[in-house]
RODO-2510 file (C-alpha; in nm, 4 decimals, decimal comma):
residues 362
     n   res          X          Y          Z
     1     x    -3,1810     1,9704     1,0300
     2     x    -2,8069     2,0303     1,0812
     3     x    -2,5646     2,0556     0,7892
     4     x    -2,3648     1,7649     0,9372
     5     x    -2,6710     1,5368     0,9302
     6     x    -2,7450     1,6437     0,5735
     7     x    -2,3923     1,5422     0,4746
     8     x    -2,4424     1,1970     0,6269
     9     x    -2,7731     1,1530     0,4438
    10     x    -2,6113     1,2604     0,1169
    11     x    -2,3328     1,0076     0,1656
    12     x    -2,5866     0,7317     0,2246
    13     x    -2,7848     0,8287    -0,0873
    14     x    -2,4671     0,8378    -0,2985
    15     x    -2,3706     0,4976    -0,1573
    16     x    -2,7088     0,3554    -0,2614
    17     x    -2,6677     0,4945    -0,6136
    18     x    -2,3155     0,3532    -0,6421
    19     x    -2,4252     0,0103    -0,5260
    20     x    -2,6990     0,0079    -0,7894
    21     x    -2,4652     0,1245    -1,0682
    22     x    -2,3592    -0,0919    -1,3598
    23     x    -2,6495    -0,3309    -1,3121
    24     x    -2,5578    -0,4207    -0,9543
    25     x    -2,8639    -0,4528    -0,7317
    26     x    -2,8932    -0,3749    -0,3632
    27     x    -3,0464    -0,6684    -0,1810
    28     x    -3,2567    -0,6201     0,1289
    29     x    -3,2025    -0,8837     0,3964
    30     x    -3,0358    -1,2210     0,3500
    31     x    -2,6687    -1,3078     0,3722
    32     x    -2,4024    -1,0657     0,2562
    33     x    -2,2530    -1,1475    -0,0807
    34     x    -1,8782    -1,2022    -0,0550
    35     x    -1,8090    -1,0326    -0,3881
    36     x    -1,6044    -0,7150    -0,4071
    37     x    -1,8356    -0,4269    -0,3201
    38     x    -1,7672    -0,0678    -0,4197
    39     x    -1,3906    -0,0480    -0,3911
    40     x    -1,3051     0,2665    -0,5882
    41     x    -0,9351     0,2836    -0,5062
    42     x    -0,6347     0,0564    -0,5542
    43     x    -0,2918     0,0716    -0,4018
    44     x    -0,0409     0,2771    -0,5982
    45     x     0,0287     0,0951    -0,9207
    46     x     0,3690    -0,0205    -1,0332
    47     x     0,4901     0,0991    -1,3739
    48     x     0,3239    -0,0936    -1,6529
    49     x     0,5296    -0,3488    -1,8417
    50     x     0,6528    -0,2438    -2,1849
    51     x     0,5629    -0,5857    -2,3280
    52     x     0,2032    -0,6935    -2,3943
    53     x     0,0448    -0,8791    -2,1064
    54     x    -0,0361    -1,2422    -2,1788
    55     x    -0,4036    -1,3346    -2,1772
    56     x    -0,4837    -1,6630    -2,0030
    57     x    -0,6682    -1,9049    -2,2307
    58     x    -0,8120    -2,0831    -1,9271
    59     x    -1,1300    -1,8917    -1,8455
    60     x    -1,3001    -1,9640    -1,5169
    61     x    -1,3919    -1,6536    -1,3201
    62     x    -1,0777    -1,4616    -1,4136
    63     x    -1,0872    -1,2570    -1,7349
    64     x    -0,8860    -0,9595    -1,8590
    65     x    -0,9989    -0,6002    -1,8875
    66     x    -1,2068    -0,4862    -2,1833
    67     x    -0,9011    -0,3980    -2,3912
    68     x    -0,7500    -0,7437    -2,3371
    69     x    -0,4927    -0,6260    -2,0821
    70     x    -0,4848    -0,6644    -1,7092
    71     x    -0,4432    -0,3614    -1,4830
    72     x    -0,1395    -0,3138    -1,2617
    73     x    -0,2348    -0,3931    -0,9014
    74     x    -0,0148    -0,2620    -0,6232
    75     x     0,3498    -0,3452    -0,6974
    76     x     0,2521    -0,5943    -0,9705
    77     x     0,2480    -0,4776    -1,3327
    78     x     0,0052    -0,5926    -1,6033
    79     x     0,2212    -0,8875    -1,7131
    80     x     0,2661    -1,0110    -1,3574
    81     x    -0,1060    -0,9747    -1,2840
    82     x    -0,1905    -1,1697    -1,6003
    83     x     0,0416    -1,4511    -1,4908
    84     x    -0,1221    -1,4478    -1,1473
    85     x    -0,4630    -1,4686    -1,3156
    86     x    -0,3510    -1,7747    -1,5104
    87     x    -0,2318    -1,9467    -1,1918
    88     x    -0,5622    -1,8663    -1,0187
    89     x    -0,7726    -1,9796    -1,3155
    90     x    -0,5907    -2,3136    -1,3387
    91     x    -0,6432    -2,3673    -0,9661
    92     x    -1,0125    -2,2910    -0,9970
    93     x    -1,0448    -2,5347    -1,2881
    94     x    -0,8874    -2,8027    -1,0659
    95     x    -1,1184    -2,7096    -0,7741
    96     x    -0,8229    -2,6133    -0,5548
    97     x    -0,9358    -2,4383    -0,2321
    98     x    -0,8579    -2,0675    -0,2071
    99     x    -0,5766    -2,1391     0,0375
   100     x    -0,4046    -2,3365    -0,2399
   101     x    -0,4314    -2,0418    -0,4776
   102     x    -0,2500    -1,8287    -0,2205
   103     x     0,0210    -2,0938    -0,1767
   104     x     0,0724    -2,1109    -0,5539
   105     x     0,0954    -1,7333    -0,5982
   106     x     0,3335    -1,6939    -0,3033
   107     x     0,5513    -1,9658    -0,4560
   108     x     0,5604    -1,8025    -0,7998
   109     x     0,6304    -1,4626    -0,6432
   110     x     0,9353    -1,6007    -0,4651
   111     x     1,0606    -1,8175    -0,7496
   112     x     1,0157    -1,5827    -1,0463
   113     x     0,8579    -1,2589    -0,9252
   114     x     0,5583    -1,3682    -1,1382
   115     x     0,7606    -1,3655    -1,4609
   116     x     0,7748    -1,6651    -1,6959
   117     x     1,1531    -1,6899    -1,6966
   118     x     1,3569    -1,8725    -1,9601
   119     x     1,6495    -1,9112    -1,7188
   120     x     1,7238    -1,9883    -1,3556
   121     x     1,9459    -2,1812    -1,1178
   122     x     2,0840    -2,4832    -1,3061
   123     x     1,7952    -2,5892    -1,5322
   124     x     1,5142    -2,4124    -1,3395
   125     x     1,2604    -2,2423    -1,5677
   126     x     0,9247    -2,0688    -1,5788
   127     x     0,6949    -1,9156    -1,3191
   128     x     0,7696    -2,1815    -1,0582
   129     x     1,1339    -2,2414    -1,1573
   130     x     1,0603    -2,6080    -1,2180
   131     x     1,3492    -2,8306    -1,3318
   132     x     1,3092    -3,0667    -1,6285
   133     x     1,5906    -3,2797    -1,4847
   134     x     1,3816    -3,3350    -1,1699
   135     x     1,0783    -3,4709    -1,3500
   136     x     0,8676    -3,1564    -1,3767
   137     x     0,8345    -3,1831    -1,7564
   138     x     1,0135    -3,0698    -2,0688
   139     x     1,1554    -2,7211    -2,1173
   140     x     0,8547    -2,6295    -2,3326
   141     x     0,6128    -2,7621    -2,0720
   142     x     0,7519    -2,5897    -1,7636
   143     x     0,7600    -2,2563    -1,9488
   144     x     0,3900    -2,2950    -2,0362
   145     x     0,2162    -2,1155    -1,7449
   146     x    -0,0902    -2,3401    -1,7561
   147     x     0,1171    -2,6591    -1,7531
   148     x     0,3470    -2,5244    -1,4804
   149     x     0,0558    -2,4209    -1,2556
   150     x    -0,1171    -2,7551    -1,3096
   151     x     0,2003    -2,9443    -1,2193
   152     x     0,2427    -2,7346    -0,9046
   153     x    -0,1157    -2,7876    -0,7871
   154     x    -0,1059    -3,1623    -0,8509
   155     x     0,1986    -3,1982    -0,6278
   156     x     0,0524    -2,9652    -0,3648
   157     x    -0,2710    -3,1660    -0,3442
   158     x    -0,0670    -3,4798    -0,2747
   159     x     0,0963    -3,3218     0,0328
   160     x    -0,0696    -3,4698     0,3412
   161     x    -0,2239    -3,1970     0,5578
   162     x    -0,1153    -2,9042     0,3379
   163     x    -0,4251    -2,6979     0,4221
   164     x    -0,3285    -2,6929     0,7894
   165     x     0,0271    -2,5776     0,7120
   166     x     0,1550    -2,2225     0,6942
   167     x     0,1867    -2,0954     0,3393
   168     x     0,5653    -2,1195     0,3461
   169     x     0,5522    -2,4788     0,4769
   170     x     0,3075    -2,5895     0,2074
   171     x     0,5121    -2,4205    -0,0648
   172     x     0,8344    -2,5779     0,0617
   173     x     0,6738    -2,9226     0,0706
   174     x     0,6317    -2,8911    -0,3059
   175     x     0,9398    -2,6917    -0,4062
   176     x     1,2051    -2,8276    -0,1665
   177     x     1,3908    -2,4997    -0,1892
   178     x     1,7244    -2,4148    -0,0354
   179     x     1,5432    -2,1177     0,1245
   180     x     1,2508    -2,2937     0,2930
   181     x     1,1082    -1,9907     0,4760
   182     x     1,1384    -1,7422     0,1898
   183     x     0,7791    -1,7901     0,0738
   184     x     0,6343    -1,6423     0,3952
   185     x     0,7014    -1,2820     0,2988
   186     x     0,4746    -1,3118    -0,0059
   187     x     0,1621    -1,4341     0,1721
   188     x     0,0061    -1,0891     0,2096
   189     x     0,0584    -0,9989    -0,1566
   190     x    -0,0602    -1,3398    -0,2727
   191     x    -0,3755    -1,3119    -0,0642
   192     x    -0,4373    -0,9622    -0,1960
   193     x    -0,4137    -1,0749    -0,5600
   194     x    -0,6356    -1,3765    -0,5024
   195     x    -0,8861    -1,1493    -0,3294
   196     x    -0,8763    -0,8988    -0,6137
   197     x    -0,8809    -1,1465    -0,9016
   198     x    -1,0627    -1,4647    -0,8034
   199     x    -1,4293    -1,4376    -0,8851
   200     x    -1,4173    -1,0677    -0,9713
   201     x    -1,3628    -1,0908    -1,3489
   202     x    -0,9939    -1,0135    -1,3161
   203     x    -1,0444    -0,6402    -1,2738
   204     x    -1,1220    -0,4772    -0,9379
   205     x    -1,4898    -0,3960    -0,9803
   206     x    -1,6306    -0,0620    -0,8646
   207     x    -1,9598    -0,2159    -0,7492
   208     x    -2,1450    -0,5432    -0,7094
   209     x    -2,4521    -0,6678    -0,5271
   210     x    -2,4312    -0,6577    -0,1485
   211     x    -2,6945    -0,7438     0,1118
   212     x    -2,7775    -0,4255     0,3027
   213     x    -3,0458    -0,4257     0,5697
   214     x    -3,3381    -0,1879     0,5587
   215     x    -3,1615     0,0456     0,8043
   216     x    -2,8441     0,0724     0,5991
   217     x    -2,6330    -0,1861     0,7821
   218     x    -2,4597    -0,4999     0,6542
   219     x    -2,2608    -0,7704     0,8336
   220     x    -1,8844    -0,7028     0,7900
   221     x    -1,8155    -1,0692     0,7067
   222     x    -2,0487    -1,3633     0,6669
   223     x    -1,9150    -1,5909     0,9402
   224     x    -2,0202    -1,7431     1,2740
   225     x    -1,9524    -1,5798     1,6091
   226     x    -1,6745    -1,7823     1,7710
   227     x    -1,6195    -1,5620     2,0771
   228     x    -1,8815    -1,3351     2,2288
   229     x    -1,8988    -0,9900     2,3816
   230     x    -1,7728    -0,9717     2,7421
   231     x    -1,8319    -1,3348     2,8277
   232     x    -1,7560    -1,4861     3,1664
   233     x    -1,4318    -1,6232     3,0290
   234     x    -1,3378    -1,2941     2,8592
   235     x    -1,5002    -1,0055     3,0501
   236     x    -1,2698    -0,7534     2,8833
   237     x    -1,3566    -0,8656     2,5298
   238     x    -1,5180    -0,5503     2,3920
   239     x    -1,6423    -0,7035     2,0669
   240     x    -1,7209    -1,0320     1,8971
   241     x    -1,4906    -1,2587     1,7001
   242     x    -1,6236    -1,3750     1,3637
   243     x    -1,4575    -1,6950     1,2438
   244     x    -1,3887    -1,6062     0,8806
   245     x    -1,1085    -1,7652     0,6796
   246     x    -0,7839    -1,5868     0,6042
   247     x    -0,8267    -1,3615     0,3024
   248     x    -1,2049    -1,3160     0,3420
   249     x    -1,3160    -0,9665     0,2432
   250     x    -1,4099    -0,7309     0,5275
   251     x    -1,6651    -0,4627     0,4401
   252     x    -1,7903    -0,1477     0,6105
   253     x    -2,0965    -0,2249     0,8220
   254     x    -2,2567     0,1092     0,7344
   255     x    -2,1794     0,4417     0,5683
   256     x    -1,9373     0,6682     0,7512
   257     x    -1,5924     0,8245     0,7611
   258     x    -1,2740     0,6305     0,8295
   259     x    -1,1470     0,7819     1,1524
   260     x    -0,8518     0,5548     1,2228
   261     x    -0,6209     0,3203     1,0298
   262     x    -0,3486     0,1732     1,2490
   263     x    -0,1024    -0,1051     1,3095
   264     x    -0,1494    -0,1856     1,6775
   265     x     0,0758    -0,4554     1,8283
   266     x     0,2673    -0,4913     2,1503
   267     x     0,5897    -0,5473     1,9595
   268     x     0,7039    -0,6221     1,6062
   269     x     0,5087    -0,5972     1,2821
   270     x     0,1442    -0,6231     1,1765
   271     x     0,2493    -0,7913     0,8511
   272     x     0,2985    -1,1292     1,0202
   273     x     0,0641    -1,3503     1,2210
   274     x     0,0396    -1,2512     1,5840
   275     x    -0,0244    -1,4695     1,8878
   276     x    -0,2147    -1,4620     2,2179
   277     x    -0,0408    -1,2383     2,4661
   278     x     0,1164    -1,0148     2,2021
   279     x    -0,1427    -0,7462     2,2610
   280     x    -0,3062    -0,5134     2,0146
   281     x    -0,5611    -0,5170     1,7355
   282     x    -0,3062    -0,5684     1,4569
   283     x    -0,4058    -0,3885     1,1388
   284     x    -0,7383    -0,2256     1,2163
   285     x    -0,9874     0,0339     1,0979
   286     x    -1,2336     0,2545     1,2883
   287     x    -1,5303     0,4068     1,1059
   288     x    -1,7343     0,6910     1,2564
   289     x    -2,1036     0,6823     1,1662
   290     x    -2,3889     0,9306     1,2356
   291     x    -2,5017     0,9905     1,5945
   292     x    -2,1603     0,9097     1,7405
   293     x    -2,1582     0,5391     1,6486
   294     x    -1,8139     0,3879     1,5826
   295     x    -1,7356     0,0442     1,4347
   296     x    -1,3972    -0,1261     1,4623
   297     x    -1,2451    -0,4018     1,2464
   298     x    -0,9333    -0,5777     1,3815
   299     x    -0,6630    -0,8343     1,2912
   300     x    -0,6514    -0,7640     0,9158
   301     x    -0,3978    -0,9526     0,7083
   302     x    -0,2409    -0,6487     0,5407
   303     x    -0,2554    -0,2704     0,5559
   304     x    -0,6216    -0,1719     0,5093
   305     x    -0,7429    -0,0569     0,1679
   306     x    -0,8866     0,2697     0,3030
   307     x    -0,7304     0,5825     0,4498
   308     x    -0,8188     0,8133     0,7364
   309     x    -1,0703     1,0794     0,6376
   310     x    -1,2111     0,8711     0,3516
   311     x    -1,5893     0,8451     0,3206
   312     x    -1,7117     0,4876     0,2740
   313     x    -2,0480     0,3324     0,1974
   314     x    -2,2078     0,0225     0,3474
   315     x    -2,0535    -0,2857     0,1876
   316     x    -1,7330    -0,1150     0,0733
   317     x    -1,4258    -0,3346     0,1198
   318     x    -1,1893    -0,2267     0,3964
   319     x    -0,9369    -0,5108     0,3867
   320     x    -0,9125    -0,8869     0,4336
   321     x    -0,9237    -1,1184     0,7329
   322     x    -0,5917    -1,2100     0,8885
   323     x    -0,4406    -1,2865     1,2267
   324     x    -0,2253    -0,9834     1,3106
   325     x    -0,1871    -0,8620     1,6671
   326     x    -0,3264    -1,0418     1,9722
   327     x    -0,4744    -1,3321     1,7791
   328     x    -0,4706    -1,7115     1,7906
   329     x    -0,5813    -1,7571     1,4281
   330     x    -0,7586    -1,5866     1,1371
   331     x    -1,0804    -1,4064     1,2316
   332     x    -1,2396    -1,0620     1,2384
   333     x    -1,2735    -0,8933     1,5763
   334     x    -1,5679    -0,6524     1,5354
   335     x    -1,6746    -0,3813     1,7803
   336     x    -1,9550    -0,1248     1,8000
   337     x    -1,9257     0,1868     2,0184
   338     x    -2,1737     0,4611     2,1116
   339     x    -2,1530     0,8297     2,2079
   340     x    -1,8357     0,8904     2,0080
   341     x    -1,6399     0,6895     2,2671
   342     x    -1,3920     0,4547     2,0972
   343     x    -1,2741     0,3236     2,4345
   344     x    -1,3974     0,0360     2,6466
   345     x    -1,6664     0,2429     2,8197
   346     x    -1,8321     0,3176     2,4852
   347     x    -1,8429    -0,0454     2,3666
   348     x    -2,1800    -0,2172     2,3304
   349     x    -2,2757    -0,5706     2,2243
   350     x    -2,2271    -0,5833     1,8448
   351     x    -2,4637    -0,8762     1,7954
   352     x    -2,7500    -0,6809     1,9582
   353     x    -2,6828    -0,3639     1,7605
   354     x    -2,6559    -0,5442     1,4278
   355     x    -2,9708    -0,7490     1,4893
   356     x    -3,1655    -0,4344     1,5797
   357     x    -3,0400    -0,2691     1,2586
   358     x    -3,1390    -0,5462     1,0205
   359     x    -2,7996    -0,7159     0,9732
   360     x    -2,7716    -0,9963     1,2309
   361     x    -2,4268    -1,1448     1,2771
   362     x    -2,3425    -1,5126     1,2516
***
């Protein structure tokens, strides 16, 4: 047995142990759990706030760390993350769809940078810079994060067709800002915080249960196939499109090493929605597995959470679903390649491979 194969086996064994850690079971068969699975690393943290982080009194699925404080996540310090958790928790209590949580966070990011401000333009105050003179409530009310979030959601839910709007359009329909497109730039960060906080106890968890097939493979997202492999209409389509919602977690289909992390577009940025004809996979990840198998994950919303050369286990989060690159809407484009060939000639039908390896797609 070669030393390279031994290394792969060791990685798989370690992955199994990690997935079973802290009381998290590994499930055989069934649908993949959408909870955060074995994500050991976060983006570089911003400096922690010098003031104590507020603890939301609304408790749904968002709770602080053991010591009562929230961790910094990415550019957002503990105080900002705690305010985001309050906004998310209020939305969950009101049964607001996840898209609404993203709209609310993007709005608060633009209006206050997730700080509960006691000042603003004219009489604007609080996380959402709501104005008492415009009927949002008293000064004390709009500077109460729970009240402010509730008021925002109630107005959002009254907007006809808000779920079909872009984030910036939905936010503007509520806020009526003088900068109507300013909310767009916060969508990626808002989605990231909702993904990290909603339903994951407020702290990015190292491990949770994930459905891994008997051969060590798991579906990258739990979603239907909306476009097949090399169909008559799309003979050059080297993978399948899985119709998952924006912000859905994408996980590694099996243990391996991240061989590529790229922004791939014909022109412009991967941090905005693409469109048909633009060309490119947007933000994408390639993972190299044993025996020359390669999997590819395209059109992510933001820069992937992994780096080139990093070893990952089956079920480990790679990023979230988006619509970057050559894309008509949010989905995951998923490919499987053989013989170490990441090009078109190495592509095989992903649905056949995954079914044969105990993790059928769709």
